[in-house]
All heavy atoms as a GROMACS GRO file, in nm:
protein
  428
    1MET      N    1  13.979   7.015  10.923
    1MET     CA    2  13.904   7.124  10.873
    1MET      C    3  13.895   7.122  10.721
    1MET      O    4  13.798   7.165  10.663
    1MET     CB    5  13.966   7.254  10.922
    1MET     CG    6  13.882   7.371  10.893
    1MET     SD    7  13.730   7.366  10.993
    1MET     CE    8  13.696   7.533  11.011
    2ALA      N    9  13.997   7.065  10.655
    2ALA     CA   10  13.996   7.059  10.509
    2ALA      C   11  13.877   6.977  10.459
    2ALA      O   12  13.816   7.016  10.358
    2ALA     CB   13  14.127   7.002  10.457
    3LEU      N   14  13.845   6.864  10.523
    3LEU     CA   15  13.732   6.786  10.481
    3LEU      C   16  13.601   6.863  10.496
    3LEU      O   17  13.514   6.853  10.413
    3LEU     CB   18  13.723   6.655  10.561
    3LEU     CG   19  13.805   6.538  10.508
    3LEU    CD1   20  13.788   6.418  10.598
    3LEU    CD2   21  13.766   6.504  10.369
    4LEU      N   22  13.586   6.934  10.604
    4LEU     CA   23  13.466   7.013  10.624
    4LEU      C   24  13.449   7.117  10.514
    4LEU      O   25  13.337   7.134  10.463
    4LEU     CB   26  13.472   7.083  10.761
    4LEU     CG   27  13.349   7.159  10.802
    4LEU    CD1   28  13.225   7.071  10.808
    4LEU    CD2   29  13.372   7.225  10.937
    5ASP      N   30  13.555   7.179  10.472
    5ASP     CA   31  13.548   7.276  10.366
    5ASP      C   32  13.521   7.214  10.229
    5ASP      O   33  13.468   7.277  10.140
    5ASP     CB   34  13.678   7.358  10.358
    5ASP     CG   35  13.695   7.446  10.480
    5ASP    OD1   36  13.595   7.479  10.546
    5ASP    OD2   37  13.812   7.481  10.510
    6ALA      N   38  13.558   7.086  10.212
    6ALA     CA   39  13.540   7.017  10.086
    6ALA      C   40  13.404   6.950  10.069
    6ALA      O   41  13.367   6.910   9.963
    6ALA     CB   42  13.652   6.912  10.070
    7TRP      N   43  13.329   6.938  10.178
    7TRP     CA   44  13.202   6.868  10.178
    7TRP      C   45  13.100   6.946  10.094
    7TRP      O   46  13.090   7.068  10.101
    7TRP     CB   47  13.146   6.856  10.321
    7TRP     CG   48  13.024   6.774  10.331
    7TRP    CD1   49  13.017   6.639  10.350
    7TRP    CD2   50  12.888   6.818  10.323
    7TRP    NE1   51  12.888   6.598  10.350
    7TRP    CE2   52  12.804   6.708  10.336
    7TRP    CE3   53  12.831   6.945  10.302
    7TRP    CZ2   54  12.667   6.717  10.329
    7TRP    CZ3   55  12.692   6.953  10.299
    7TRP    CH2   56  12.612   6.840  10.313
    8ARG      N   57  13.028   6.872  10.011
    8ARG     CA   58  12.925   6.933   9.925
    8ARG      C   59  12.803   6.843   9.928
    8ARG      O   60  12.818   6.718   9.922
    8ARG     CB   61  12.974   6.946   9.781
    8ARG     CG   62  13.092   7.034   9.762
    8ARG     CD   63  13.059   7.182   9.780
    8ARG     NE   64  13.171   7.268   9.760
    8ARG     CZ   65  13.251   7.311   9.854
    8ARG    NH1   66  13.228   7.278   9.979
    8ARG    NH2   67  13.351   7.391   9.831
    9PRO      N   68  12.680   6.898   9.925
    9PRO     CA   69  12.562   6.814   9.913
    9PRO      C   70  12.565   6.741   9.778
    9PRO      O   71  12.622   6.791   9.682
    9PRO     CB   72  12.448   6.913   9.916
    9PRO     CG   73  12.503   7.042   9.962
    9PRO     CD   74  12.648   7.037   9.937
   10TYR      N   75  12.502   6.623   9.773
   10TYR     CA   76  12.503   6.543   9.651
   10TYR      C   77  12.372   6.472   9.641
   10TYR      O   78  12.323   6.413   9.739
   10TYR     CB   79  12.619   6.444   9.657
   10TYR     CG   80  12.631   6.356   9.536
   10TYR    CD1   81  12.690   6.402   9.422
   10TYR    CD2   82  12.581   6.226   9.538
   10TYR    CE1   83  12.700   6.322   9.310
   10TYR    CE2   84  12.592   6.146   9.427
   10TYR     CZ   85  12.653   6.193   9.313
   10TYR     OH   86  12.663   6.113   9.202
   11THR      N   87  12.308   6.472   9.526
   11THR     CA   88  12.186   6.401   9.503
   11THR      C   89  12.216   6.268   9.439
   11THR      O   90  12.280   6.262   9.335
   11THR     CB   91  12.091   6.484   9.410
   11THR    OG1   92  12.068   6.611   9.472
   11THR    CG2   93  11.961   6.410   9.391
   12LEU      N   94  12.173   6.159   9.506
   12LEU     CA   95  12.200   6.028   9.451
   12LEU      C   96  12.110   6.003   9.328
   12LEU      O   97  12.000   6.054   9.319
   12LEU     CB   98  12.160   5.920   9.555
   12LEU     CG   99  12.251   5.903   9.675
   12LEU    CD1  100  12.185   5.810   9.777
   12LEU    CD2  101  12.384   5.852   9.634
   13PRO      N  102  12.165   5.922   9.233
   13PRO     CA  103  12.080   5.884   9.122
   13PRO      C  104  11.958   5.805   9.177
   13PRO      O  105  11.967   5.738   9.280
   13PRO     CB  106  12.171   5.793   9.039
   13PRO     CG  107  12.310   5.828   9.081
   13PRO     CD  108  12.299   5.871   9.224
   14GLU      N  109  11.846   5.815   9.112
   14GLU     CA  110  11.723   5.755   9.159
   14GLU      C  111  11.735   5.606   9.193
   14GLU      O  112  11.686   5.564   9.295
   14GLU     CB  113  11.610   5.779   9.058
   14GLU     CG  114  11.473   5.738   9.110
   14GLU     CD  115  11.436   5.808   9.241
   14GLU    OE1  116  11.465   5.928   9.256
   14GLU    OE2  117  11.374   5.742   9.327
   15PRO      N  118  11.800   5.524   9.107
   15PRO     CA  119  11.811   5.381   9.145
   15PRO      C  120  11.885   5.358   9.276
   15PRO      O  121  11.850   5.274   9.354
   15PRO     CB  122  11.886   5.317   9.026
   15PRO     CG  123  11.868   5.414   8.912
   15PRO     CD  124  11.856   5.550   8.974
   16VAL      N  125  11.991   5.437   9.301
   16VAL     CA  126  12.066   5.423   9.424
   16VAL      C  127  11.982   5.474   9.544
   16VAL      O  128  11.976   5.411   9.650
   16VAL     CB  129  12.200   5.501   9.416
   16VAL    CG1  130  12.276   5.492   9.547
   16VAL    CG2  131  12.286   5.450   9.300
   17HIS      N  132  11.914   5.586   9.522
   17HIS     CA  133  11.826   5.641   9.626
   17HIS      C  134  11.718   5.538   9.667
   17HIS      O  135  11.694   5.513   9.785
   17HIS     CB  136  11.761   5.769   9.572
   17HIS     CG  137  11.672   5.835   9.670
   17HIS    ND1  138  11.538   5.849   9.646
   17HIS    CD2  139  11.697   5.891   9.790
   17HIS    CE1  140  11.482   5.911   9.748
   17HIS    NE2  141  11.577   5.939   9.837
   18THR      N  142  11.657   5.477   9.568
   18THR     CA  143  11.554   5.376   9.594
   18THR      C  144  11.611   5.257   9.675
   18THR      O  145  11.547   5.211   9.770
   18THR     CB  146  11.494   5.324   9.463
   18THR    OG1  147  11.433   5.437   9.395
   18THR    CG2  148  11.390   5.217   9.486
   19ARG      N  149  11.729   5.212   9.642
   19ARG     CA  150  11.793   5.100   9.711
   19ARG      C  151  11.828   5.139   9.855
   19ARG      O  152  11.815   5.057   9.949
   19ARG     CB  153  11.914   5.050   9.638
   19ARG     CG  154  11.877   4.980   9.509
   19ARG     CD  155  12.001   4.930   9.437
   19ARG     NE  156  11.962   4.866   9.314
   19ARG     CZ  157  12.023   4.885   9.198
   19ARG    NH1  158  12.127   4.961   9.192
   19ARG    NH2  159  11.982   4.820   9.091
   20VAL      N  160  11.873   5.260   9.876
   20VAL     CA  161  11.901   5.308  10.011
   20VAL      C  162  11.776   5.305  10.095
   20VAL      O  163  11.777   5.259  10.212
   20VAL     CB  164  11.966   5.449  10.012
   20VAL    CG1  165  11.968   5.509  10.150
   20VAL    CG2  166  12.107   5.441   9.956
   21LEU      N  167  11.667   5.356  10.042
   21LEU     CA  168  11.540   5.352  10.116
   21LEU      C  169  11.492   5.210  10.148
   21LEU      O  170  11.442   5.187  10.256
   21LEU     CB  171  11.431   5.430  10.039
   21LEU     CG  172  11.454   5.581  10.025
   21LEU    CD1  173  11.341   5.642   9.941
   21LEU    CD2  174  11.466   5.648  10.161
   22LYS      N  175  11.511   5.121  10.054
   22LYS     CA  176  11.474   4.978  10.079
   22LYS      C  177  11.560   4.918  10.189
   22LYS      O  178  11.512   4.843  10.275
   22LYS     CB  179  11.486   4.897   9.951
   22LYS     CG  180  11.375   4.924   9.854
   22LYS     CD  181  11.389   4.835   9.728
   22LYS     CE  182  11.276   4.862   9.632
   22LYS     NZ  183  11.285   4.778   9.512
   23LEU      N  184  11.688   4.952  10.188
   23LEU     CA  185  11.778   4.903  10.295
   23LEU      C  186  11.737   4.958  10.429
   23LEU      O  187  11.734   4.885  10.529
   23LEU     CB  188  11.925   4.937  10.262
   23LEU     CG  189  12.028   4.899  10.367
   23LEU    CD1  190  12.028   4.747  10.390
   23LEU    CD2  191  12.168   4.948  10.326
   24MET      N  192  11.710   5.088  10.432
   24MET     CA  193  11.667   5.150  10.558
   24MET      C  194  11.541   5.084  10.613
   24MET      O  195  11.526   5.058  10.730
   24MET     CB  196  11.644   5.299  10.540
   24MET     CG  197  11.776   5.376  10.521
   24MET     SD  198  11.747   5.553  10.496
   24MET     CE  199  11.681   5.597  10.656
   25ASP      N  200  11.445   5.058  10.524
   25ASP     CA  201  11.322   4.989  10.562
   25ASP      C  202  11.350   4.850  10.617
   25ASP      O  203  11.299   4.812  10.720
   25ASP     CB  204  11.225   4.983  10.444
   25ASP     CG  205  11.090   4.933  10.483
   25ASP    OD1  206  11.036   4.980  10.586
   25ASP    OD2  207  11.034   4.848  10.411
   26ALA      N  208  11.439   4.773  10.549
   26ALA     CA  209  11.471   4.639  10.591
   26ALA      C  210  11.539   4.639  10.727
   26ALA      O  211  11.522   4.546  10.806
   26ALA     CB  212  11.558   4.569  10.488
   27LEU      N  213  11.615   4.744  10.753
   27LEU     CA  214  11.689   4.753  10.883
   27LEU      C  215  11.608   4.823  10.992
   27LEU      O  216  11.653   4.836  11.103
   27LEU     CB  217  11.822   4.824  10.863
   27LEU     CG  218  11.923   4.754  10.771
   27LEU    CD1  219  12.044   4.842  10.748
   27LEU    CD2  220  11.964   4.617  10.829
   28GLY      N  221  11.492   4.874  10.954
   28GLY     CA  222  11.407   4.944  11.050
   28GLY      C  223  11.465   5.079  11.092
   28GLY      O  224  11.444   5.126  11.204
   29LEU      N  225  11.530   5.149  11.000
   29LEU     CA  226  11.593   5.278  11.031
   29LEU      C  227  11.502   5.392  10.990
   29LEU      O  228  11.440   5.390  10.883
   29LEU     CB  229  11.724   5.292  10.953
   29LEU     CG  230  11.834   5.191  10.983
   29LEU    CD1  231  11.956   5.220  10.893
   29LEU    CD2  232  11.874   5.199  11.128
   30ASN      N  233  11.493   5.491  11.078
   30ASN     CA  234  11.428   5.616  11.042
   30ASN      C  235  11.527   5.715  10.984
   30ASN      O  236  11.491   5.808  10.912
   30ASN     CB  237  11.363   5.680  11.165
   30ASN     CG  238  11.245   5.599  11.214
   30ASN    OD1  239  11.168   5.552  11.136
   30ASN    ND2  240  11.236   5.583  11.344
   31TYR      N  241  11.655   5.700  11.021
   31TYR     CA  242  11.761   5.787  10.975
   31TYR      C  243  11.889   5.706  10.969
   31TYR      O  244  11.912   5.620  11.053
   31TYR     CB  245  11.780   5.908  11.068
   31TYR     CG  246  11.900   5.988  11.028
   31TYR    CD1  247  11.890   6.086  10.931
   31TYR    CD2  248  12.025   5.968  11.086
   31TYR    CE1  249  12.002   6.162  10.891
   31TYR    CE2  250  12.136   6.041  11.049
   31TYR     CZ  251  12.122   6.139  10.953
   31TYR     OH  252  12.233   6.211  10.914
   32GLY      N  253  11.970   5.732  10.872
   32GLY     CA  254  12.101   5.670  10.863
   32GLY      C  255  12.193   5.759  10.780
   32GLY      O  256  12.147   5.829  10.691
   33ALA      N  257  12.319   5.758  10.813
   33ALA     CA  258  12.422   5.832  10.736
   33ALA      C  259  12.493   5.728  10.650
   33ALA      O  260  12.549   5.634  10.703
   33ALA     CB  261  12.517   5.902  10.828
   34PHE      N  262  12.488   5.745  10.519
   34PHE     CA  263  12.545   5.648  10.428
   34PHE      C  264  12.667   5.708  10.359
   34PHE      O  265  12.666   5.822  10.317
   34PHE     CB  266  12.442   5.612  10.321
   34PHE     CG  267  12.329   5.527  10.373
   34PHE    CD1  268  12.228   5.582  10.447
   34PHE    CD2  269  12.327   5.392  10.347
   34PHE    CE1  270  12.124   5.505  10.498
   34PHE    CE2  271  12.224   5.313  10.399
   34PHE     CZ  272  12.122   5.369  10.474
   35ASP      N  273  12.772   5.627  10.348
   35ASP     CA  274  12.893   5.668  10.280
   35ASP      C  275  12.911   5.588  10.151
   35ASP      O  276  12.897   5.466  10.151
   35ASP     CB  277  13.019   5.643  10.369
   35ASP     CG  278  13.023   5.738  10.486
   35ASP    OD1  279  12.970   5.849  10.478
   35ASP    OD2  280  13.080   5.697  10.590
   36PHE      N  281  12.939   5.659  10.046
   36PHE     CA  282  12.965   5.602   9.914
   36PHE      C  283  13.090   5.662   9.856
   36PHE      O  284  13.130   5.773   9.894
   36PHE     CB  285  12.850   5.635   9.816
   36PHE     CG  286  12.720   5.575   9.847
   36PHE    CD1  287  12.629   5.636   9.931
   36PHE    CD2  288  12.681   5.454   9.788
   36PHE    CE1  289  12.504   5.583   9.958
   36PHE    CE2  290  12.558   5.399   9.814
   36PHE     CZ  291  12.469   5.463   9.898
   37ILE      N  292  13.150   5.587   9.764
   37ILE     CA  293  13.246   5.647   9.672
   37ILE      C  294  13.186   5.636   9.530
   37ILE      O  295  13.104   5.547   9.507
   37ILE     CB  296  13.386   5.584   9.677
   37ILE    CG1  297  13.382   5.435   9.645
   37ILE    CG2  298  13.454   5.608   9.812
   37ILE    CD1  299  13.517   5.371   9.627
   38VAL      N  300  13.226   5.723   9.446
   38VAL     CA  301  13.183   5.717   9.304
   38VAL      C  302  13.308   5.694   9.222
   38VAL      O  303  13.404   5.770   9.227
   38VAL     CB  304  13.112   5.847   9.262
   38VAL    CG1  305  13.067   5.838   9.118
   38VAL    CG2  306  12.994   5.876   9.352
   39THR      N  307  13.308   5.583   9.149
   39THR     CA  308  13.424   5.547   9.066
   39THR      C  309  13.432   5.645   8.948
   39THR      O  310  13.337   5.714   8.916
   39THR     CB  311  13.411   5.403   9.012
   39THR    OG1  312  13.303   5.398   8.918
   39THR    CG2  313  13.392   5.302   9.125
   40PRO      N  314  13.547   5.650   8.884
   40PRO     CA  315  13.563   5.733   8.766
   40PRO      C  316  13.458   5.700   8.657
   40PRO      O  317  13.425   5.788   8.576
   40PRO     CB  318  13.705   5.705   8.715
   40PRO     CG  319  13.779   5.661   8.838
   40PRO     CD  320  13.676   5.584   8.920
   41GLU      N  321  13.407   5.579   8.658
   41GLU     CA  322  13.305   5.537   8.559
   41GLU      C  323  13.165   5.579   8.602
   41GLU      O  324  13.068   5.556   8.532
   41GLU     CB  325  13.311   5.384   8.541
   41GLU     CG  326  13.439   5.331   8.484
   41GLU     CD  327  13.550   5.324   8.588
   41GLU    OE1  328  13.519   5.301   8.708
   41GLU    OE2  329  13.668   5.335   8.549
   42GLY      N  330  13.152   5.635   8.723
   42GLY     CA  331  13.023   5.679   8.772
   42GLY      C  332  12.948   5.578   8.856
   42GLY      O  333  12.830   5.602   8.890
   43ARG      N  334  13.013   5.467   8.887
   43ARG     CA  335  12.948   5.364   8.968
   43ARG      C  336  12.952   5.405   9.116
   43ARG      O  337  13.054   5.447   9.166
   43ARG     CB  338  13.019   5.229   8.950
   43ARG     CG  339  12.961   5.117   9.025
   43ARG     CD  340  13.026   4.986   8.986
   43ARG     NE  341  12.982   4.881   9.074
   43ARG     CZ  342  13.057   4.816   9.159
   43ARG    NH1  343  13.188   4.835   9.162
   43ARG    NH2  344  13.007   4.720   9.237
   44HIS      N  345  12.838   5.394   9.186
   44HIS     CA  346  12.831   5.425   9.330
   44HIS      C  347  12.860   5.299   9.408
   44HIS      O  348  12.792   5.197   9.393
   44HIS     CB  349  12.693   5.481   9.364
   44HIS     CG  350  12.669   5.616   9.309
   44HIS    ND1  351  12.652   5.639   9.173
   44HIS    CD2  352  12.663   5.735   9.370
   44HIS    CE1  353  12.635   5.768   9.157
   44HIS    NE2  354  12.643   5.829   9.271
   45VAL      N  355  12.961   5.306   9.497
   45VAL     CA  356  13.001   5.193   9.578
   45VAL      C  357  12.972   5.225   9.721
   45VAL      O  358  13.022   5.321   9.778
   45VAL     CB  359  13.153   5.161   9.561
   45VAL    CG1  360  13.194   5.043   9.646
   45VAL    CG2  361  13.186   5.136   9.415
   46PHE      N  362  12.882   5.144   9.784
   46PHE     CA  363  12.843   5.161   9.920
   46PHE      C  364  12.959   5.122  10.013
   46PHE      O  365  13.012   5.012   9.999
   46PHE     CB  366  12.720   5.075   9.950
   46PHE     CG  367  12.678   5.069  10.092
   46PHE    CD1  368  12.621   5.179  10.154
   46PHE    CD2  369  12.696   4.953  10.167
   46PHE    CE1  370  12.582   5.172  10.290
   46PHE    CE2  371  12.659   4.949  10.301
   46PHE     CZ  372  12.602   5.058  10.358
   47LEU      N  373  12.993   5.208  10.106
   47LEU     CA  374  13.100   5.176  10.202
   47LEU      C  375  13.046   5.138  10.339
   47LEU      O  376  13.087   5.035  10.396
   47LEU     CB  377  13.193   5.298  10.218
   47LEU     CG  378  13.267   5.344  10.093
   47LEU    CD1  379  13.345   5.470  10.122
   47LEU    CD2  380  13.353   5.236  10.037
   48GLU      N  381  12.956   5.219  10.393
   48GLU     CA  382  12.904   5.189  10.526
   48GLU      C  383  12.783   5.278  10.554
   48GLU      O  384  12.756   5.373  10.481
   48GLU     CB  385  13.010   5.219  10.632
   48GLU     CG  386  13.049   5.366  10.641
   48GLU     CD  387  13.154   5.395  10.746
   48GLU    OE1  388  13.182   5.305  10.827
   48GLU    OE2  389  13.207   5.504  10.743
   49SER      N  390  12.713   5.240  10.659
   49SER     CA  391  12.605   5.321  10.710
   49SER      C  392  12.619   5.332  10.860
   49SER      O  393  12.656   5.236  10.927
   49SER     CB  394  12.470   5.259  10.676
   49SER     OG  395  12.366   5.334  10.733
   50VAL      N  396  12.591   5.451  10.911
   50VAL     CA  397  12.596   5.472  11.056
   50VAL      C  398  12.454   5.479  11.106
   50VAL      O  399  12.375   5.562  11.058
   50VAL     CB  400  12.674   5.602  11.090
   50VAL    CG1  401  12.673   5.626  11.238
   50VAL    CG2  402  12.816   5.594  11.034
   51ARG      N  403  12.425   5.394  11.202
   51ARG     CA  404  12.290   5.396  11.262
   51ARG      C  405  12.287   5.499  11.375
   51ARG      O  406  12.371   5.498  11.461
   51ARG     CB  407  12.256   5.257  11.317
   51ARG     CG  408  12.123   5.252  11.381
   51ARG     CD  409  12.093   5.115  11.433
   51ARG     NE  410  11.965   5.114  11.500
   51ARG     CZ  411  11.924   5.017  11.580
   51ARG    NH1  412  12.003   4.916  11.606
   51ARG    NH2  413  11.805   5.027  11.634
   52VAL      N  414  12.189   5.585  11.368
   52VAL     CA  415  12.174   5.689  11.468
   52VAL      C  416  12.054   5.653  11.554
   52VAL      O  417  11.944   5.633  11.503
   52VAL     CB  418  12.156   5.829  11.404
   52VAL    CG1  419  12.136   5.934  11.511
   52VAL    CG2  420  12.270   5.862  11.315
   53LEU      N  421  12.074   5.639  11.685
   53LEU     CA  422  11.966   5.600  11.774
   53LEU      C  423  11.896   5.719  11.830
   53LEU      O  424  11.943   5.824  11.844
   53LEU     CB  425  12.024   5.520  11.892
   53LEU     CG  426  12.093   5.388  11.851
   53LEU    CD1  427  12.157   5.326  11.975
   53LEU    CD2  428  11.994   5.293  11.787
   0.00000   0.00000   0.00000
């Protein structure tokens, strides 16, 4: 429950957003859940994507 309470919406920086959309297109996805971490320096590190059928 603690994670659910800690969840907040987040807007990706435009370059990351664009790359996510390109990846989704390349994989033929209409929807995907993407996990990232953001380093203390502000770098977005892609962890995984969940394909939803």
